[in-house]
VEXSE-804257 format. One record per residue: x, z, y of N, C-alpha, C in turn. Coordinates in steps of 0.05 Angstrom, whole numbers, padded with zeros to 5 digits, always signed. Example, Ala and Ser with C-alpha at 12.3 -4.5 7.8 and 13.67 -1.06 7.14 Angstrom:
2
+00264+00156-00114+00246+00156-00090+00264+00156-00066 +00257+00142-00045+00273+00143-00021+00258+00157+00001 
This chain:
303
+02525+01621+01935+02501+01632+01922+02478+01613+01926 +02463+01608+01905+02440+01589+01906+02414+01605+01907 +02398+01599+01927+02373+01614+01931+02349+01594+01932 +02328+01602+01919+02303+01587+01920+02282+01604+01935 +02269+01593+01954+02248+01607+01969+02221+01594+01963 +02203+01610+01951+02176+01601+01946+02159+01609+01969 +02144+01590+01980+02128+01595+02004+02144+01591+02029 +02162+01571+02029+02180+01566+02051+02166+01556+02076 +02140+01548+02074+02125+01539+02097+02109+01561+02110 +02109+01585+02098+02093+01607+02109+02108+01623+02131 +02094+01643+02141+02105+01659+02163+02132+01672+02156 +02133+01685+02133+02158+01698+02124+02178+01678+02112 +02168+01660+02095+02185+01641+02081+02200+01623+02100 +02187+01615+02121+02200+01598+02141+02222+01613+02156 +02217+01638+02161+02238+01655+02175+02262+01659+02156 +02257+01663+02131+02279+01666+02111+02295+01640+02109 +02281+01618+02108+02294+01592+02105+02312+01587+02129 +02302+01593+02153+02318+01589+02177+02342+01607+02178 +02339+01631+02169+02361+01651+02170+02382+01645+02149 +02375+01634+02126+02393+01631+02104+02405+01603+02100 +02394+01583+02113+02401+01556+02106+02431+01550+02111 +02443+01563+02130+02472+01558+02135+02490+01577+02119 +02479+01598+02108+02496+01618+02094+02496+01613+02063 +02474+01601+02053+02471+01598+02025+02463+01569+02017 +02466+01563+01992+02456+01538+01981+02426+01542+01976 +02410+01531+01994+02381+01538+01995+02363+01515+01987 +02343+01522+01970+02321+01504+01963+02295+01518+01970 +02277+01504+01984+02252+01516+01991+02228+01499+01982 +02207+01513+01975+02182+01499+01967+02159+01509+01985 +02146+01491+01999+02121+01499+02012+02097+01494+01994 +02073+01500+02003+02050+01498+01986+02045+01469+01976 +02051+01450+01994+02046+01422+01986+02066+01413+01963 +02089+01426+01963+02110+01419+01943+02107+01435+01918 +02094+01458+01919+02091+01475+01895+02066+01491+01897 +02046+01485+01880+02021+01498+01879+02023+01521+01859 +02023+01545+01868+02026+01568+01850+02003+01573+01831 +01981+01559+01836+01958+01561+01817+01962+01543+01793 +01983+01527+01793+01988+01508+01771+02014+01516+01757 +02012+01530+01735+02036+01540+01720+02055+01517+01712 +02045+01494+01705+02063+01472+01696+02081+01463+01719 +02070+01464+01744+02087+01457+01767+02109+01477+01771 +02103+01502+01768+02123+01523+01771+02145+01519+01750 +02137+01515+01725+02157+01512+01704+02173+01487+01708 +02161+01465+01717+02175+01440+01720+02194+01441+01744 +02184+01451+01767+02200+01448+01792+02219+01472+01796 +02211+01496+01789+02230+01518+01792+02247+01521+01766 +02234+01517+01743+02248+01521+01718+02271+01502+01714 +02271+01479+01728+02292+01459+01724+02315+01462+01744 +02313+01483+01761+02334+01487+01781+02354+01507+01771 +02378+01506+01783+02399+01526+01777+02401+01543+01802 +02397+01569+01800+02398+01587+01823+02405+01615+01815 +02412+01631+01835+02419+01659+01830+02397+01678+01838 +02381+01671+01859+02360+01688+01869+02335+01670+01875 +02312+01680+01868+02287+01668+01877+02273+01689+01894 +02263+01680+01917+02248+01698+01935+02219+01687+01936 +02201+01703+01926+02173+01694+01926+02159+01706+01951 +02157+01689+01972+02143+01697+01996+02116+01685+01999 +02106+01673+01977+02080+01660+01977+02058+01678+01966 +02034+01676+01976+02012+01692+01966+01986+01680+01975 +01965+01688+01962+01937+01682+01971+01929+01706+01988 +01930+01703+02014+01928+01726+02032+01901+01729+02047 +01883+01711+02042+01856+01714+02054+01841+01737+02040 +01842+01760+02052+01832+01784+02039+01802+01782+02032 +01786+01771+02049+01757+01769+02044+01752+01747+02022 +01766+01725+02024+01761+01703+02005+01770+01711+01977 +01789+01729+01975+01798+01739+01949+01775+01752+01934 +01756+01764+01949+01733+01777+01936+01715+01757+01921 +01713+01733+01932+01695+01713+01920+01710+01692+01904 +01737+01692+01906+01754+01674+01891+01775+01690+01876 +01765+01708+01860+01784+01726+01846+01802+01711+01826 +01791+01691+01813+01808+01677+01794+01832+01663+01808 +01826+01652+01831+01848+01639+01846+01867+01660+01857 +01857+01682+01866+01874+01704+01876+01893+01714+01855 +01882+01719+01831+01899+01729+01809+01919+01708+01799 +01910+01682+01800+01928+01661+01791+01953+01659+01809 +01949+01662+01835+01971+01659+01854+01986+01685+01858 +01972+01707+01860+01984+01733+01866+01994+01748+01842 +01985+01741+01818+01993+01757+01795+02006+01739+01773 +01991+01718+01764+02002+01702+01743+02027+01686+01751 +02026+01675+01775+02050+01660+01785+02075+01677+01787 +02073+01701+01799+02096+01719+01799+02106+01725+01771 +02088+01729+01752+02096+01734+01724+02113+01711+01713 +02104+01686+01718+02119+01663+01708+02145+01660+01723 +02146+01665+01749+02171+01664+01764+02190+01685+01753 +02180+01709+01747+02197+01730+01737+02209+01722+01710 +02193+01709+01693+02203+01700+01667+02224+01679+01670 +02220+01660+01688+02239+01638+01692+02265+01650+01702 +02264+01669+01721+02288+01682+01731+02303+01697+01709 +02288+01711+01692+02300+01726+01670+02315+01707+01652 +02303+01684+01645+02315+01664+01628+02341+01654+01640 +02343+01652+01666+02366+01641+01679+02387+01662+01687 +02380+01688+01682+02398+01709+01691+02398+01712+01721 +02376+01704+01734+02374+01705+01763+02356+01729+01771 +02357+01736+01796+02342+01758+01807+02318+01747+01822 +02295+01759+01818+02271+01753+01833+02265+01775+01853 +02263+01767+01878+02253+01786+01899+02225+01778+01906 +02206+01795+01899+02178+01788+01902+02167+01804+01926 +02155+01790+01945+02144+01803+01969+02116+01812+01963 +02111+01838+01968+02084+01849+01964+02074+01862+01990 +02054+01879+01987+02038+01887+02010+02031+01917+02010 +02025+01927+02034+02015+01954+02037+01987+01957+02027 +01973+01935+02022+01946+01935+02012+01943+01944+01983 +01965+01950+01970+01964+01961+01943+01956+01990+01943 +01954+02003+01967+01947+02031+01970+01918+02033+01980 +01905+02056+01973+01877+02059+01980+01873+02068+02009 +01894+02078+02023+01892+02086+02051+01882+02114+02055 +01880+02130+02034+01869+02157+02038+01890+02177+02047 +01916+02169+02045+01937+02187+02053+01940+02188+02083 +01949+02210+02094+01952+02212+02124+01982+02214+02132 +02000+02206+02114+02028+02204+02121+02040+02181+02106 +02062+02170+02115+02073+02145+02103+02075+02145+02073 +02068+02123+02061+02069+02119+02032+02098+02114+02023 +02107+02128+02003+02133+02123+01992+02130+02105+01967 +02152+02096+01957+02152+02079+01933+02142+02094+01909 +02143+02120+01909+02135+02136+01886+02105+02142+01887 +02091+02137+01909+02062+02142+01911+02047+02123+01893 +02026+02132+01880+02011+02116+01862+01996+02094+01877 +01998+02070+01868+01983+02047+01880+01954+02048+01869 +01935+02045+01887+01907+02045+01880+01892+02027+01899 +01894+02001+01895+01882+01982+01913+01851+01983+01913 +01839+01976+01936+01810+01978+01939+01798+01951+01945 +01813+01930+01941+01803+01902+01946+01814+01884+01924 +01801+01861+01920+01811+01842+01900+01839+01832+01908 +01844+01829+01934+01870+01821+01943+01891+01842+01935 +01885+01867+01941+01904+01888+01933+01908+01890+01903 +01886+01887+01888+01888+01888+01859+01905+01865+01848 +01902+01841+01859+01917+01819+01850+01947+01822+01857 +01953+01833+01880+01980+01837+01888+01993+01859+01871 +01978+01880+01865+01989+01901+01848+01994+01891+01820 +01976+01874+01810+01981+01862+01783+02006+01845+01783 +02011+01830+01805+02036+01815+01807+02060+01833+01807 +02059+01855+01821+02081+01874+01821+02087+01883+01792 +02067+01891+01778+02071+01901+01751+02083+01880+01733 +02073+01856+01735+02085+01835+01718+02114+01830+01724 +02121+01830+01749+02149+01826+01757+02167+01848+01747 +02158+01873+01750+02174+01896+01742+02176+01898+01712 +02156+01890+01698+02156+01891+01669+02174+01870+01656 +02179+01849+01671+02194+01826+01660+02224+01832+01659 +02234+01844+01681+02263+01850+01682+02269+01873+01701 +02288+01890+01694+02295+01912+01711+02314+01902+01733 +02321+01877+01734+02338+01866+01755+02322+01856+01778 +02296+01852+01774+02279+01842+01796+02272+01864+01816 +02263+01856+01840+02257+01874+01861+02231+01867+01875 +02214+01886+01879+02189+01883+01894+02193+01896+01921 +02189+01880+01942+02191+01890+01970+02164+01890+01983 +02154+01913+01990+02128+01915+02003+02132+01915+02033 +02116+01899+02047+02117+01898+02076+02089+01900+02087 +02087+01903+02114+02061+01907+02126+02059+01893+02153 +02035+01883+02159+02029+01871+02185+02051+01853+02194 +02058+01833+02178+02080+01815+02184+02074+01796+02207 +02092+01794+02226+02088+01775+02248+02115+01760+02253 +02113+01737+02265+02136+01721+02270+02129+01694+02282 +02149+01678+02289+02144+01653+02304+02134+01629+02288 +02135+01631+02262+02130+01607+02246+02101+01601+02239 +02085+01622+02240+02056+01618+02235+02041+01640+02250 +02019+01634+02263+02004+01654+02279+01995+01677+02262 +01995+01701+02274+01986+01725+02261+01967+01740+02280 +01960+01764+02274+01942+01780+02290+01952+01781+02320 +01977+01785+02324+01988+01788+02351+01983+01762+02367 +01987+01740+02354+01983+01714+02368+01954+01709+02374 +01936+01717+02356+01908+01714+02361+01899+01731+02384 +01909+01755+02387+01902+01772+02409+01913+01761+02436 +01936+01751+02436+01947+01739+02460+01931+01714+02468 +01924+01698+02449+01907+01675+02455+01881+01683+02467 +01868+01703+02456+01843+01713+02467+01847+01724+02495 +01868+01738+02499+01874+01750+02526+01879+01729+02547 +01888+01706+02539+01892+01684+02557+01866+01670+02565 +01846+01673+02547+01821+01658+02551+01798+01676+02560 +01799+01702+02553+01777+01720+02558+01786+01744+02576 +01767+01755+02590+01774+01778+02608+01771+01805+02593 +01755+01805+02572+01752+01830+02556+01756+01824+02527 +01774+01839+02515+01780+01836+02486+01781+01864+02473 +01777+01864+02447+01777+01889+02432+01793+01886+02406 +01802+01909+02396+01815+01910+02370+01809+01937+02357 +01811+01938+02331+01804+01962+02316+01823+01985+02322 +01811+02008+02328+01827+02031+02337+01830+02052+02316 +01817+02049+02293+01818+02070+02272+01829+02060+02246 +01848+02041+02247+01862+02032+02224+01892+02030+02231 +01909+02042+02214+01937+02045+02222+01956+02034+02201 +01977+02021+02210+02000+02013+02194+02023+02008+02212 +02041+01989+02204+02065+01984+02221+02070+01954+02222 +02071+01942+02246+02079+01914+02249+02108+01910+02239 +02113+01888+02226+02139+01882+02215+02147+01854+02222 +02170+01851+02235+02180+01826+02246+02194+01810+02224 +02187+01785+02220+02199+01768+02199+02230+01766+02203 +02239+01766+02228+02268+01764+02233+02282+01789+02222 +02269+01812+02223+02281+01836+02213+02281+01837+02183 +02260+01827+02170+02259+01825+02141+02282+01806+02131 +02285+01784+02145+02306+01765+02137+02334+01778+02140 +02337+01795+02159+02363+01808+02162+02369+01830+02141 +02348+01843+02131+02352+01865+02112+02355+01856+02083 +02342+01834+02076+02341+01826+02048+02369+01821+02035 +02388+01808+02048+02414+01803+02035+02428+01828+02024 +02422+01851+02035+02434+01875+02025+02427+01880+01996 +02406+01867+01986+02396+01871+01959+02400+01846+01942 +02415+01827+01951+02423+01804+01935+02444+01814+01915 +02448+01800+01893+02469+01808+01873+02496+01808+01887 +02507+01832+01891+02531+01836+01907+02555+01819+01898 +02558+01815+01872+02582+01801+01862+02580+01771+01866 +02557+01761+01875+02554+01732+01879+02554+01724+01908 +02557+01744+01926+02556+01738+01954+02582+01726+01964 +02581+01708+01983+02605+01697+01995+02618+01718+02012 +02643+01713+02020+02659+01733+02034+02647+01740+02061 +02632+01721+02074+02623+01726+02101+02596+01740+02102 +02585+01748+02079+02559+01762+02078+02564+01792+02073 +02555+01810+02091+02560+01839+02088+02549+01849+02061 +02566+01865+02048+02557+01878+02023+02550+01907+02029 +02527+01912+02039+02519+01939+02047+02516+01956+02022 +02503+01945+02002+02497+01961+01978+02522+01963+01960 +02538+01942+01958+02560+01943+01940+02551+01944+01911 +02562+01963+01896+02555+01965+01868+02532+01985+01863 +02520+01995+01884+02499+02015+01881+02474+02001+01868 +02462+02013+01847+02438+02001+01836+02415+02003+01856 +02398+01983+01857+02376+01983+01875+02350+01991+01860 +02331+02002+01874+02306+02010+01861+02289+01986+01854 +02269+01989+01836+02252+01966+01829+02232+01959+01851 +02224+01979+01868+02206+01975+01890+02219+01986+01915 +02216+01971+01937+02227+01980+01962+02208+01974+01985 +02204+01994+02003+02187+01989+02026+02204+01982+02050 +02194+01963+02066+02208+01956+02091+02187+01950+02112 +02191+01963+02135+02174+01958+02159+02190+01966+02183 +02182+01957+02206+02194+01968+02230+02186+01997+02233 +02201+02012+02249+02197+02041+02251+02172+02047+02268 +02159+02069+02260+02135+02078+02275+02109+02069+02262 +02087+02074+02275+02061+02065+02265+02042+02062+02289 +02020+02048+02285+02001+02043+02307+01975+02033+02295 +01955+02033+02313+01930+02020+02306+01931+01991+02315 +01912+01976+02307+01911+01948+02317+01907+01947+02347 +01891+01966+02358+01887+01967+02386+01913+01972+02401 +01928+01992+02392+01954+01998+02404+01974+01975+02402 +01974+01963+02379+01991+01939+02374+01985+01917+02394 +01959+01911+02397+01951+01889+02415+01956+01896+02444 +01952+01922+02451+01957+01930+02479+01986+01927+02486 +02004+01935+02467+02032+01933+02473+02040+01903+02475 +02029+01886+02459+02034+01857+02461+02027+01847+02489 +02003+01855+02499+01995+01846+02525+02013+01857+02547 +02021+01882+02544+02040+01894+02564+02066+01878+02564 +02076+01871+02541+02100+01855+02539+02097+01828+02552 +02074+01816+02548+02068+01790+02559+02069+01791+02590 +02056+01811+02601+02056+01814+02630+02084+01818+02641 +02100+01834+02626+02128+01839+02635+02144+01814+02634 +02137+01796+02615+02152+01770+02612+02140+01748+02630 +02120+01755+02646+02108+01735+02663+02088+01716+02651 +02078+01724+02628+02058+01707+02614+02030+01712+02627 +02017+01692+02637+01991+01696+02650+01969+01703+02630 +01954+01724+02636+01933+01734+02619+01908+01740+02636 +01885+01735+02625+01860+01743+02638+01853+01772+02631 +01858+01780+02607+01852+01808+02599+01877+01825+02603 +01873+01849+02614+01896+01867+02618+01896+01890+02599 +01873+01897+02589+01871+01920+02570+01856+01911+02545 +01861+01926+02523+01848+01920+02497+01829+01944+02492 +01803+01938+02490+01784+01958+02483+01785+01965+02454 +01774+01988+02447+01774+01997+02419+01748+01992+02405 +01750+01983+02380+01727+01980+02362+01733+01996+02337 +01713+01998+02319+01717+02014+02295+01715+01997+02271 +01730+02006+02250+01731+01991+02225+01703+01987+02213 +01687+02008+02215+01660+02007+02203+01642+01986+02217 +01650+01978+02240+01634+01958+02255+01639+01930+02247 +01659+01925+02230+01666+01898+02221+01647+01889+02199 +01622+01884+02206+01602+01878+02186+01606+01851+02172 +01621+01833+02185+01626+01807+02173+01648+01807+02152 +01663+01829+02150+01684+01831+02130+01672+01836+02103 +01682+01823+02083+01672+01826+02055+01688+01848+02041 +01714+01847+02043+01732+01865+02029+01737+01891+02044 +01741+01912+02029+01750+01937+02041+01780+01936+02048 +01787+01949+02070+01815+01951+02078+01823+01980+02078 +01849+01986+02071+01858+02013+02073+01860+02022+02102 +01849+02046+02107+01849+02056+02135+01877+02063+02144 +01893+02074+02126+01921+02082+02133+01939+02071+02112 +01958+02054+02120+01976+02042+02100+02005+02040+02111 +02013+02060+02126+02040+02061+02136+02060+02064+02113 +02081+02048+02113+02101+02049+02091+02125+02065+02100 +02133+02084+02083+02158+02099+02089+02182+02082+02082 +02201+02082+02101+02226+02067+02096+02249+02086+02090 +02243+02110+02082+02264+02130+02077+02284+02121+02055 +02274+02108+02035+02291+02098+02013+02309+02076+02023 +02299+02058+02038+02315+02036+02050+02337+02048+02067 +02330+02068+02083+02350+02080+02101+02371+02095+02085 +02363+02108+02063+02382+02123+02047+02402+02104+02033 +02392+02080+02025+02409+02061+02011+02428+02047+02029 +02419+02040+02053+02435+02024+02071+02448+02038+02094 +02437+02062+02101+02447+02076+02125+02437+02064+02150 +02417+02046+02148+02406+02032+02171+02377+02040+02176 +02370+02047+02200+02342+02053+02207+02330+02028+02220 +02307+02019+02210+02294+01995+02222+02288+02001+02251 +02290+01981+02268+02284+01985+02296+02254+01990+02301 +02247+02004+02322+02218+02010+02327+02202+01984+02330 +02177+01986+02321+02159+01963+02322+02155+01953+02351 +02155+01972+02370+02151+01964+02398+02174+01946+02407 +02198+01953+02399+02222+01937+02406+02221+01910+02393 +02212+01909+02368+02211+01884+02354+02190+01865+02366 +02167+01877+02374+02146+01861+02387+02155+01850+02414 +02169+01867+02429+02179+01859+02455+02199+01836+02452 +02215+01837+02431+02235+01816+02425+02220+01790+02419 +02199+01792+02402+02184+01769+02394+02170+01756+02418 +02158+01772+02436+02144+01762+02459+02164+01748+02477 +02188+01760+02481+02208+01748+02498+02217+01721+02487 +02221+01719+02461+02230+01694+02449+02209+01673+02448 +02184+01681+02442+02163+01662+02436+02144+01655+02459 +02142+01673+02478+02122+01669+02499+02132+01668+02528 +02156+01679+02533+02164+01682+02561+02168+01655+02575 +02173+01634+02561+02178+01608+02573+02154+01589+02570 +02132+01600+02560+02108+01583+02555+02088+01586+02577 
């Protein structure tokens, strides 16, 4: 099976590339190799390839900058996915487009399902939702996978920033009134092949889905939910258990309303339900606390 990964230099794309390079015929493009704001580059470099699946793990993710650079945000997060979807349709290939929990307004107080109406409250969320629509309108073979609070070893995220601060400062804080679910890139890489075209998989790749049709949108996250404060505190606890020296032992709580330097609005609650994923695969994602502990052990215990 031939796979193209767009955004192969990013946090998720790098994890996918590492996980799949020995199992599949893999081609990856990082930002320097493919600028998604330039349609001619997409058509020239992706359009000339022969492949079965394209995974778009690239996005313009600076939430605040999207507010002031809306044209760029929509070019990368909406128009580029539309072109990728069209190229895949022309080739009879499947596009797996990675999206975000930020397509929701955050007013719900229980996990969002795939059937809940998307109502983004930021330019970033609006651009990502537009990209979803373009992908789904182009072909019913394509798949949108929404994820949240993605962390992993290939590029620093919130968790790494908090650990860095805890190493340098005695007192640190994180927002205590915003909730979602951390999601480990290694776990995303493990779940995606279940939704590859089953008839094109090699014999050594598990066919969890088989001939079962897959939904157009799927949510995936580790199990459970937390605030940023709880997330950061667990990371520090795991660091201490792994022998990582820290100056700060606890994470104080701050409030979302106090982030006066933020330009864009963020959803207060954006936990994603994985009930559909579990129903399709029979697999329950591991708890976020377990995934974070695994990440700390692998990435920090020997540093």
